[in-house]
KEROVO-756470 format. One record per atom (N, C-alpha, C): residue in three letters; atom name; x, y negated, z negated; residue number from 1. Coordinates in pm, 1 decimal, m for minus. Layout:
[ala CA [X Y Z] NUM];
...
***
This chain:
[unk N [1384.6 1059.4 1008.0] 1];
[unk CA [1450.4 1175.6 1102.2] 1];
[unk C [1488.1 1264.7 1071.7] 1];
[unk N [1530.0 1281.9 952.9] 2];
[unk CA [1612.0 1364.4 935.9] 2];
[unk C [1774.2 1390.7 884.0] 2];
[unk N [1860.3 1243.9 938.2] 3];
[unk CA [1956.0 1187.7 905.7] 3];
[unk C [1949.5 1115.2 851.0] 3];
[unk N [2132.3 1124.2 764.6] 4];
[unk CA [2111.8 1037.0 602.3] 4];
[unk C [2117.0 892.2 686.9] 4];
[unk N [2076.1 800.9 608.7] 5];
[unk CA [2056.7 649.2 655.2] 5];
[unk C [2133.1 566.6 542.3] 5];
[unk N [2134.5 557.6 443.3] 6];
[unk CA [2224.8 544.0 336.6] 6];
[unk C [2240.1 646.4 262.9] 6];
[unk N [2390.0 592.5 186.2] 7];
[unk CA [2436.8 646.6 88.5] 7];
[unk C [2545.9 530.7 m10.9] 7];
[unk N [2498.4 583.9 m183.0] 8];
[unk CA [2570.6 524.8 m258.1] 8];
[unk C [2716.1 603.9 m268.2] 8];
[unk N [2799.8 519.6 m330.8] 9];
[unk CA [2882.6 597.5 m393.9] 9];
[unk C [2892.8 696.4 m534.8] 9];
[unk N [2855.0 602.1 m615.8] 10];
[unk CA [2872.2 673.3 m739.6] 10];
[unk C [2718.4 583.5 m829.7] 10];
[unk N [2678.2 705.8 m893.9] 11];
[unk CA [2569.4 686.5 m1030.3] 11];
[unk C [2610.5 728.0 m1127.7] 11];
[unk N [2641.9 693.2 m1254.7] 12];
[unk CA [2610.4 760.1 m1377.0] 12];
[unk C [2530.2 848.4 m1410.3] 12];
[unk N [2518.0 915.0 m1444.9] 13];
[unk CA [2367.0 1030.1 m1496.6] 13];
[unk C [2361.5 987.7 m1593.4] 13];
[unk N [2271.9 882.4 m1659.1] 14];
[unk CA [2266.1 915.3 m1828.1] 14];
[unk C [2160.0 952.6 m1880.4] 14];
[unk N [2062.5 1024.2 m1766.8] 15];
[unk CA [1980.3 1114.0 m1845.8] 15];
[unk C [1947.6 1205.2 m1667.1] 15];
[unk N [1890.7 1324.3 m1702.8] 16];
[unk CA [1939.8 1419.8 m1611.6] 16];
[unk C [1843.8 1545.6 m1685.4] 16];
[unk N [1701.7 1574.2 m1619.4] 17];
[unk CA [1643.7 1649.9 m1609.0] 17];
[unk C [1594.5 1681.0 m1473.1] 17];
[unk N [1500.6 1826.6 m1484.0] 18];
[unk CA [1460.9 1864.8 m1350.4] 18];
[unk C [1311.0 1793.8 m1300.2] 18];
[unk N [1297.1 1710.7 m1417.1] 19];
[unk CA [1185.7 1572.6 m1420.8] 19];
[unk C [1195.9 1442.9 m1370.4] 19];
[unk N [1316.0 1416.6 m1396.5] 20];
[unk CA [1330.3 1337.4 m1398.2] 20];
[unk C [1530.2 1237.3 m1409.6] 20];
[unk N [1593.7 1195.1 m1346.3] 21];
[unk CA [1697.8 1125.1 m1362.0] 21];
[unk C [1700.9 972.9 m1364.9] 21];
[unk N [1800.2 924.9 m1480.7] 22];
[unk CA [1800.8 759.7 m1501.9] 22];
[unk C [1961.0 774.2 m1496.5] 22];
[unk N [1991.4 678.3 m1412.1] 23];
[unk CA [2116.2 666.5 m1363.7] 23];
[unk C [2159.2 539.9 m1369.1] 23];
[unk N [2290.2 454.8 m1368.5] 24];
[unk CA [2329.2 335.9 m1397.1] 24];
[unk C [2453.5 315.4 m1259.5] 24];
[unk N [2447.2 222.4 m1211.1] 25];
[unk CA [2571.3 172.9 m1176.8] 25];
[unk C [2588.6 2.0 m1169.4] 25];
[unk N [2696.5 m37.4 m1144.6] 26];
[unk CA [2771.8 m133.8 m1093.3] 26];
[unk C [2880.1 m218.1 m977.7] 26];
[unk N [2831.0 m244.3 m889.7] 27];
[unk CA [2942.0 m292.0 m789.1] 27];
[unk C [2932.3 m202.2 m757.3] 27];
[unk N [2882.0 m87.1 m718.8] 28];
[unk CA [2942.2 3.5 m600.9] 28];
[unk C [2922.3 31.6 m452.6] 28];
[unk N [2995.9 65.0 m440.0] 29];
[unk CA [2943.8 84.8 m263.0] 29];
[unk C [2874.6 160.5 m214.8] 29];
[unk N [2828.4 80.1 m62.1] 30];
[unk CA [2713.2 138.6 m18.0] 30];
[unk C [2735.3 148.1 132.6] 30];
[unk N [2692.6 272.8 176.6] 31];
[unk CA [2736.9 262.5 335.9] 31];
[unk C [2622.3 354.5 410.7] 31];
[unk N [2592.2 251.2 526.0] 32];
[unk CA [2491.5 222.7 581.9] 32];
[unk C [2476.8 331.4 708.7] 32];
[unk N [2419.5 361.0 803.1] 33];
[unk CA [2446.2 474.3 897.6] 33];
[unk C [2471.9 422.5 1002.1] 33];
[unk N [2466.7 284.8 1019.0] 34];
[unk CA [2505.4 221.2 1164.9] 34];
[unk C [2678.5 192.5 1111.8] 34];
[unk N [2707.9 242.1 979.2] 35];
[unk CA [2879.7 191.5 961.0] 35];
[unk C [2921.6 93.1 858.1] 35];
[unk N [2828.4 10.9 852.3] 36];
[unk CA [2827.8 m114.5 758.6] 36];
[unk C [2835.4 m94.2 675.2] 36];
[unk N [2943.5 m161.5 592.6] 37];
[unk CA [2933.4 m95.4 424.2] 37];
[unk C [2974.6 m262.6 344.5] 37];
[unk N [2859.9 m200.8 217.5] 38];
[unk CA [2886.9 m343.3 136.7] 38];
[unk C [2855.7 m347.6 m28.4] 38];
[unk N [2904.8 m406.6 m129.6] 39];
[unk CA [2928.0 m332.9 m236.6] 39];
[unk C [2757.3 m412.8 m331.9] 39];
[unk N [2702.3 m371.3 m415.2] 40];
[unk CA [2583.5 m434.0 m516.7] 40];
[unk C [2692.3 m537.3 m549.9] 40];
[unk N [2576.0 m623.6 m636.3] 41];
[unk CA [2563.9 m732.6 m693.2] 41];
[unk C [2578.6 m730.9 m849.0] 41];
[unk N [2505.9 m657.8 m850.4] 42];
[unk CA [2506.5 m642.8 m1008.1] 42];
[unk C [2487.1 m557.3 m1064.0] 42];
[unk N [2455.5 m514.4 m1182.9] 43];
[unk CA [2434.2 m350.3 m1279.5] 43];
[unk C [2273.7 m344.2 m1262.4] 43];
[unk N [2308.9 m192.0 m1204.3] 44];
[unk CA [2139.9 m180.8 m1187.4] 44];
[unk C [2108.3 m25.0 m1257.3] 44];
[unk N [1966.0 m13.4 m1320.9] 45];
[unk CA [1956.6 129.5 m1340.2] 45];
[unk C [1838.9 161.8 m1285.6] 45];
[unk N [1817.1 306.2 m1246.0] 46];
[unk CA [1772.1 388.4 m1157.6] 46];
[unk C [1698.5 431.1 m1180.7] 46];
[unk N [1576.9 531.5 m1168.8] 47];
[unk CA [1465.5 581.6 m1243.4] 47];
[unk C [1434.1 658.3 m1098.6] 47];
[unk N [1459.4 808.8 m1089.5] 48];
[unk CA [1405.3 890.0 m1034.1] 48];
[unk C [1308.0 972.3 m1076.6] 48];
[unk N [1218.7 1056.2 m1005.6] 49];
[unk CA [1103.9 1088.1 m1049.5] 49];
[unk C [1084.1 1249.7 m976.3] 49];
[unk N [1061.2 1373.3 m1050.4] 50];
[unk CA [1034.4 1488.0 m945.0] 50];
[unk C [872.8 1492.0 m931.5] 50];
[unk N [817.4 1435.1 m1011.6] 51];
[unk CA [662.7 1444.0 m972.9] 51];
[unk C [604.8 1286.8 m953.5] 51];
[unk N [675.3 1193.0 m881.8] 52];
[unk CA [612.4 1038.5 m778.8] 52];
[unk C [690.6 1044.3 m696.2] 52];
[unk N [606.2 1025.6 m611.2] 53];
[unk CA [642.7 914.0 m429.7] 53];
[unk C [708.9 815.0 m483.1] 53];
[unk N [745.1 800.2 m579.9] 54];
[unk CA [884.3 655.1 m550.6] 54];
[unk C [981.8 633.0 m700.3] 54];
[unk N [1061.5 551.6 m646.8] 55];
[unk CA [1175.2 535.5 m749.3] 55];
[unk C [1188.1 415.2 m769.6] 55];
[unk N [1253.4 402.5 m844.5] 56];
[unk CA [1237.1 232.3 m918.4] 56];
[unk C [1407.9 178.1 m959.8] 56];
[unk N [1419.7 86.8 m924.1] 57];
[unk CA [1569.9 6.8 m936.5] 57];
[unk C [1585.7 m109.7 m997.1] 57];
[unk N [1603.2 m126.9 m1109.6] 58];
[unk CA [1613.3 m248.0 m1231.8] 58];
[unk C [1761.5 m288.5 m1197.5] 58];
[unk N [1730.9 m412.8 m1118.0] 59];
[unk CA [1906.5 m468.1 m1084.9] 59];
[unk C [1863.8 m610.9 m1219.4] 59];
[unk N [1981.2 m638.4 m1276.4] 60];
[unk CA [1987.0 m680.3 m1429.0] 60];
[unk C [2071.7 m819.8 m1406.8] 60];
[unk N [1991.5 m941.1 m1360.5] 61];
[unk CA [2107.3 m1030.0 m1302.5] 61];
[unk C [2029.5 m1165.0 m1443.6] 61];
[unk N [2141.6 m1270.6 m1394.0] 62];
[unk CA [2126.8 m1382.1 m1530.2] 62];
[unk C [1957.0 m1412.1 m1536.1] 62];
[unk N [1859.2 m1390.8 m1431.7] 63];
[unk CA [1760.1 m1484.7 m1541.3] 63];
[unk C [1645.3 m1351.1 m1523.8] 63];
[unk N [1711.7 m1218.6 m1547.1] 64];
[unk CA [1639.7 m1143.3 m1589.4] 64];
[unk C [1642.6 m1000.3 m1510.1] 64];
[unk N [1549.2 m924.0 m1545.0] 65];
[unk CA [1547.0 m802.1 m1456.6] 65];
[unk C [1448.7 m812.1 m1345.7] 65];
[unk N [1499.1 m785.6 m1178.3] 66];
[unk CA [1424.9 m778.6 m1084.5] 66];
[unk C [1410.3 m614.7 m1083.1] 66];
[unk N [1314.8 m564.6 m1010.0] 67];
[unk CA [1304.0 m446.9 m1004.6] 67];
[unk C [1277.2 m430.9 m845.1] 67];
[unk N [1347.8 m344.5 m768.2] 68];
[unk CA [1301.3 m328.8 m606.1] 68];
[unk C [1237.5 m106.0 m621.9] 68];
[unk N [1136.5 m136.9 m585.8] 69];
[unk CA [1091.2 13.0 m605.2] 69];
[unk C [1061.0 50.8 m469.0] 69];
[unk N [1090.5 217.8 m411.4] 70];
[unk CA [1139.6 253.2 m318.9] 70];
[unk C [1010.7 329.0 m276.2] 70];
[unk N [908.6 307.2 m207.0] 71];
[unk CA [788.5 462.9 m190.7] 71];
[unk C [877.2 569.7 m131.7] 71];
[unk N [896.5 659.6 m177.7] 72];
[unk CA [993.5 782.1 m124.0] 72];
[unk C [923.2 882.4 m164.6] 72];
[unk N [965.9 1016.7 m99.7] 73];
[unk CA [930.0 1128.9 m195.8] 73];
[unk C [1018.1 1179.8 m310.6] 73];
[unk N [939.6 1256.0 m418.8] 74];
[unk CA [990.1 1278.9 m541.1] 74];
[unk C [1169.0 1300.4 m496.2] 74];
[unk N [1304.9 1321.5 m559.1] 75];
[unk CA [1401.7 1355.9 m544.5] 75];
[unk C [1416.6 1481.0 m548.3] 75];
[unk N [1502.9 1565.7 m486.2] 76];
[unk CA [1550.9 1642.8 m484.6] 76];
[unk C [1745.3 1627.4 m496.9] 76];
[unk N [1814.2 1758.1 m603.8] 77];
[unk CA [1940.2 1713.0 m597.0] 77];
[unk C [1988.1 1906.9 m577.1] 77];
[unk N [2096.4 1878.3 m476.2] 78];
[unk CA [2204.8 1984.4 m463.4] 78];
[unk C [2292.1 1926.1 m498.5] 78];
[unk N [2414.3 2028.8 m511.1] 79];
[unk CA [2562.9 2030.9 m548.3] 79];
[unk C [2611.5 1887.7 m460.6] 79];
[unk N [2544.0 1876.9 m360.5] 80];
[unk CA [2631.1 1699.7 m300.6] 80];
[unk C [2546.8 1567.2 m341.4] 80];
[unk N [2460.7 1571.1 m343.6] 81];
[unk CA [2414.7 1449.5 m397.4] 81];
[unk C [2226.9 1461.9 m451.5] 81];
[unk N [2186.3 1360.4 m468.2] 82];
[unk CA [2047.9 1286.9 m555.7] 82];
[unk C [2017.5 1235.9 m441.4] 82];
[unk N [1861.5 1364.4 m378.1] 83];
[unk CA [1853.9 1286.6 m228.7] 83];
[unk C [1694.4 1269.5 m239.0] 83];
[unk N [1671.8 1189.5 m136.0] 84];
[unk CA [1499.5 1166.8 m84.3] 84];
[unk C [1484.4 1122.0 m21.5] 84];
[unk N [1374.7 1108.5 53.8] 85];
[unk CA [1296.2 1065.4 198.7] 85];
[unk C [1241.9 957.5 156.8] 85];
[unk N [1283.4 812.4 208.8] 86];
[unk CA [1280.7 678.6 180.8] 86];
[unk C [1133.9 618.3 276.4] 86];
[unk N [1007.2 593.5 289.3] 87];
[unk CA [903.3 591.8 360.5] 87];
[unk C [892.8 442.3 415.2] 87];
[unk N [1031.9 321.8 353.4] 88];
[unk CA [1013.2 226.6 409.5] 88];
[unk C [962.4 136.7 308.1] 88];
[unk N [812.0 153.1 281.7] 89];
[unk CA [716.2 48.7 184.8] 89];
[unk C [788.3 40.8 80.0] 89];
[unk N [828.1 m78.2 65.2] 90];
[unk CA [886.8 m116.6 m108.2] 90];
[unk C [785.5 m184.2 m174.9] 90];
[unk N [814.6 m189.0 m286.3] 91];
[unk CA [739.7 m319.0 m366.2] 91];
[unk C [878.9 m352.7 m454.1] 91];
[unk N [855.5 m543.3 m438.8] 92];
[unk CA [973.4 m599.4 m522.8] 92];
[unk C [883.1 m665.5 m621.5] 92];
[unk N [970.5 m635.2 m747.6] 93];
[unk CA [915.3 m699.9 m930.2] 93];
[unk C [970.7 m788.1 m970.5] 93];
[unk N [964.4 m935.4 m974.9] 94];
[unk CA [988.6 m1027.9 m1017.8] 94];
[unk C [983.5 m1018.0 m1201.0] 94];
[unk N [1083.1 m1117.9 m1270.7] 95];
[unk CA [1103.1 m1100.0 m1373.8] 95];
[unk C [979.5 m1094.5 m1472.8] 95];
[unk N [859.7 m1183.3 m1436.2] 96];
[unk CA [748.5 m1217.7 m1505.9] 96];
[unk C [637.4 m1075.1 m1443.9] 96];
[unk N [701.5 m995.3 m1347.8] 97];
[unk CA [574.5 m891.1 m1363.3] 97];
[unk C [505.1 m938.6 m1260.1] 97];
[unk N [526.8 m1003.6 m1133.2] 98];
[unk CA [473.6 m1032.9 m1004.6] 98];
[unk C [528.7 m936.8 m915.3] 98];
[unk N [473.5 m940.8 m811.7] 99];
[unk CA [509.5 m854.4 m759.8] 99];
[unk C [461.0 m852.8 m630.0] 99];
[unk N [579.2 m807.5 m493.2] 100];
[unk CA [520.9 m837.0 m408.6] 100];
[unk C [513.7 m704.1 m277.6] 100];
[unk N [436.5 m669.8 m210.4] 101];
[unk CA [457.4 m508.3 m147.5] 101];
[unk C [554.9 m569.1 20.1] 101];
[unk N [642.1 m488.1 37.8] 102];
[unk CA [755.6 m556.2 141.1] 102];
[unk C [730.4 m471.1 220.2] 102];
[unk N [759.2 m447.2 402.6] 103];
[unk CA [800.9 m366.1 505.7] 103];
[unk C [704.6 m293.2 539.4] 103];
[unk N [588.6 m343.9 509.8] 104];
[unk CA [496.3 m259.2 611.8] 104];
[unk C [476.1 m279.3 687.8] 104];
[unk N [459.5 m336.5 843.0] 105];
[unk CA [553.8 m347.9 966.3] 105];
[unk C [628.8 m206.8 1037.4] 105];
[unk N [766.6 m236.7 914.8] 106];
[unk CA [823.5 m129.6 891.7] 106];
[unk C [799.9 7.7 884.5] 106];
[unk N [733.4 31.4 824.9] 107];
[unk CA [665.1 154.0 769.3] 107];
[unk C [554.7 173.3 921.9] 107];
[unk N [513.2 58.2 941.0] 108];
[unk CA [368.7 141.2 1081.3] 108];
[unk C [498.9 142.6 1199.7] 108];
[unk N [584.7 111.1 1222.3] 109];
[unk CA [686.0 172.5 1316.7] 109];
[unk C [715.3 267.7 1316.0] 109];
[unk N [810.6 287.3 1214.8] 110];
[unk CA [845.6 468.8 1205.8] 110];
[unk C [709.0 527.3 1184.4] 110];
[unk N [599.3 523.4 1099.6] 111];
[unk CA [442.3 620.9 1118.7] 111];
[unk C [484.1 667.5 1265.2] 111];
[unk N [485.4 596.6 1358.1] 112];
[unk CA [424.2 631.4 1489.5] 112];
[unk C [566.8 669.8 1583.9] 112];
[unk N [676.7 576.5 1560.6] 113];
[unk CA [765.5 710.9 1649.9] 113];
[unk C [789.1 792.3 1587.0] 113];
[unk N [790.5 869.3 1471.0] 114];
[unk CA [848.7 938.0 1353.3] 114];
[unk C [688.7 1068.5 1342.1] 114];
[unk N [629.1 1008.9 1415.7] 115];
[unk CA [488.2 1058.7 1381.0] 115];
[unk C [409.0 1132.5 1266.9] 115];
[unk N [462.2 1048.5 1131.8] 116];
[unk CA [419.6 1098.0 964.4] 116];
[unk C [289.1 1161.6 981.5] 116];
[unk N [270.9 1276.5 905.1] 117];
[unk CA [146.7 1369.1 874.5] 117];
[unk C [44.7 1220.1 830.3] 117];
[unk N [m77.0 1218.9 840.5] 118];
[unk CA [m196.7 1186.9 805.5] 118];
[unk C [m163.2 1205.9 631.8] 118];
[unk N [m134.9 1279.8 557.9] 119];
[unk CA [m103.5 1328.9 453.7] 119];
[unk C [m4.9 1271.9 339.6] 119];
[unk N [79.1 1186.5 437.8] 120];
[unk CA [178.1 1072.4 387.7] 120];
[unk C [99.0 978.0 379.1] 120];
[unk N [m1.9 929.7 464.1] 121];
[unk CA [m23.9 799.6 410.6] 121];
[unk C [m125.2 797.2 404.2] 121];
[unk N [m239.6 908.3 304.1] 122];
[unk CA [m289.0 912.4 175.0] 122];
[unk C [m201.0 939.5 34.2] 122];
[unk N [m56.6 1023.8 66.2] 123];
[unk CA [14.9 1000.7 m67.7] 123];
[unk C [62.6 837.4 m111.5] 123];
[unk N [62.7 785.2 67.5] 124];
[unk CA [192.0 684.4 1.3] 124];
[unk C [64.0 577.6 m39.1] 124];
[unk N [m82.6 578.5 13.5] 125];
[unk CA [m197.3 479.9 m59.3] 125];
[unk C [m165.7 484.8 m195.0] 125];
[unk N [m177.9 610.6 m238.2] 126];
[unk CA [m230.3 695.7 m417.1] 126];
[unk C [m95.2 620.3 m433.8] 126];
[unk N [m15.4 618.6 m442.2] 127];
[unk CA [140.2 619.0 m504.3] 127];
[unk C [158.9 461.4 m496.8] 127];
[unk N [103.1 376.6 m383.5] 128];
[unk CA [136.2 242.1 m388.6] 128];
[unk C [53.9 162.5 m519.3] 128];
[unk N [m102.1 237.9 m521.2] 129];
[unk CA [m195.7 225.9 m639.3] 129];
[unk C [m90.9 247.7 m799.6] 129];
[unk N [m25.1 361.8 m823.7] 130];
[unk CA [4.1 415.3 m853.2] 130];
[unk C [97.2 322.1 m971.4] 130];
[unk N [200.2 332.2 m890.2] 131];
[unk CA [314.9 214.3 m895.5] 131];
[unk C [246.8 41.9 m928.8] 131];
[unk N [130.3 m6.5 m888.5] 132];
[unk CA [99.4 m95.2 m934.1] 132];
[unk C [67.5 m92.6 m1077.9] 132];
[unk N [m2.8 45.0 m1111.0] 133];
[unk CA [m84.8 41.8 m1221.4] 133];
[unk C [90.5 40.6 m1303.6] 133];
[unk N [200.0 120.3 m1332.1] 134];
[unk CA [253.3 104.0 m1368.2] 134];
[unk C [335.5 m27.9 m1448.5] 134];
[unk N [327.3 m76.5 m1317.5] 135];
[unk CA [406.8 m268.7 m1340.1] 135];
[unk C [283.9 m296.4 m1437.9] 135];
[unk N [136.5 m299.3 m1356.1] 136];
[unk CA [35.3 m393.1 m1462.7] 136];
[unk C [24.4 m349.2 m1606.8] 136];
[unk N [99.3 m231.8 m1653.1] 137];
[unk CA [63.0 m150.8 m1763.2] 137];
[unk C [199.7 m133.1 m1827.3] 137];
[unk N [310.2 m199.4 m1783.1] 138];
[unk CA [448.4 m182.2 m1819.9] 138];
[unk C [468.7 m25.5 m1856.7] 138];
[unk N [445.5 73.7 m1772.6] 139];
[unk CA [503.0 167.8 m1792.0] 139];
[unk C [630.1 202.7 m1714.1] 139];
[unk N [673.5 307.4 m1806.7] 140];
[unk CA [795.2 409.1 m1739.1] 140];
[unk C [902.6 291.9 m1702.3] 140];
[unk N [988.0 322.3 m1613.8] 141];
[unk CA [1101.0 178.2 m1645.4] 141];
[unk C [1033.6 14.8 m1606.2] 141];
[unk N [929.4 9.7 m1624.3] 142];
[unk CA [863.6 m134.6 m1628.3] 142];
[unk C [834.6 m183.0 m1792.6] 142];
[unk N [850.9 m34.4 m1879.5] 143];
[unk CA [829.5 m81.5 m2011.9] 143];
[unk C [968.7 m193.9 m2059.0] 143];
[unk N [882.1 m310.7 m2177.2] 144];
[unk CA [968.2 m387.6 m2217.2] 144];
[unk C [1072.6 m298.4 m2303.5] 144];
[unk N [1265.1 m306.2 m2261.2] 145];
[unk CA [1331.1 m238.2 m2313.5] 145];
[unk C [1429.6 m177.4 m2234.6] 145];
[unk N [1303.3 m138.2 m2143.0] 146];
[unk CA [1381.8 31.2 m2083.8] 146];
[unk C [1470.0 m14.7 m2051.0] 146];
[unk N [1535.5 m75.0 m1951.2] 147];
[unk CA [1625.8 m110.6 m1830.2] 147];
[unk C [1753.6 m135.4 m1977.7] 147];
[unk N [1653.1 m269.5 m2031.6] 148];
[unk CA [1824.0 m313.1 m2151.3] 148];
[unk C [1834.8 m175.3 m2225.0] 148];
[unk N [1760.9 m87.4 m2265.0] 149];
[unk CA [1839.0 13.6 m2323.0] 149];
[unk C [1942.7 114.4 m2220.7] 149];
[unk N [1904.4 148.0 m2144.6] 150];
[unk CA [1993.2 227.6 m2039.9] 150];
[unk C [2084.3 186.9 m2043.3] 150];
[unk N [2077.8 15.1 m1989.6] 151];
[unk CA [2177.4 m34.1 m1944.8] 151];
[unk C [2305.1 m22.4 m2081.3] 151];
[unk N [2282.6 m45.6 m2211.9] 152];
[unk CA [2333.1 m9.5 m2283.0] 152];
[unk C [2414.7 126.3 m2293.7] 152];
[unk N [2347.9 233.6 m2290.2] 153];
[unk CA [2417.6 348.8 m2267.3] 153];
[unk C [2485.5 398.7 m2132.2] 153];
[unk N [2448.3 273.6 m2016.1] 154];
[unk CA [2567.2 279.5 m1886.1] 154];
[unk C [2706.5 191.0 m1963.3] 154];
[unk N [2669.8 142.8 m2042.0] 155];
[unk CA [2755.2 11.9 m2079.7] 155];
[unk C [2917.9 141.7 m2121.0] 155];
[unk N [2857.6 251.0 m2266.2] 156];
[unk CA [2966.5 296.4 m2310.1] 156];
[unk C [3003.1 374.2 m2226.7] 156];
[unk N [2950.2 437.7 m2098.0] 157];
[unk CA [3015.5 554.6 m1992.2] 157];
[unk C [3101.5 501.7 m1952.6] 157];
[unk N [3128.4 320.4 m1887.3] 158];
[unk CA [3217.6 252.3 m1815.4] 158];
[unk C [3353.8 276.7 m1856.1] 158];
***
């Protein structure tokens, strides 16, 4: 609806181009629009694309990398922050690369409330399929070693 829903205090940019941003954070403060604040629990590597309608957060846990994928607009960046519109649909990916589509009810509710144009349905449907293909083909941030490589880089900057 045009209002900022959630902000993260910090993301260390490890690679930043006009096409993609890869960043890392650990125990960073998150601010919710309702005034709540919380701190992330584990280190994470974040992947944002200017060409794809999703972003991927690889959370590094004791039992492996867990991914949280947001179906969202490609990122934009201004002097203030990296920004995107999150459409509520998410895919959670487990260390064994099994996955689960989340928040379909939330998306349906907001679609109705905010009167999303039909094109958004088409784009997001295509993007869910593309993201599932990336997961199954271990492409992009799902490639073996991707998160670990960028986490090592992140540790050098801390």
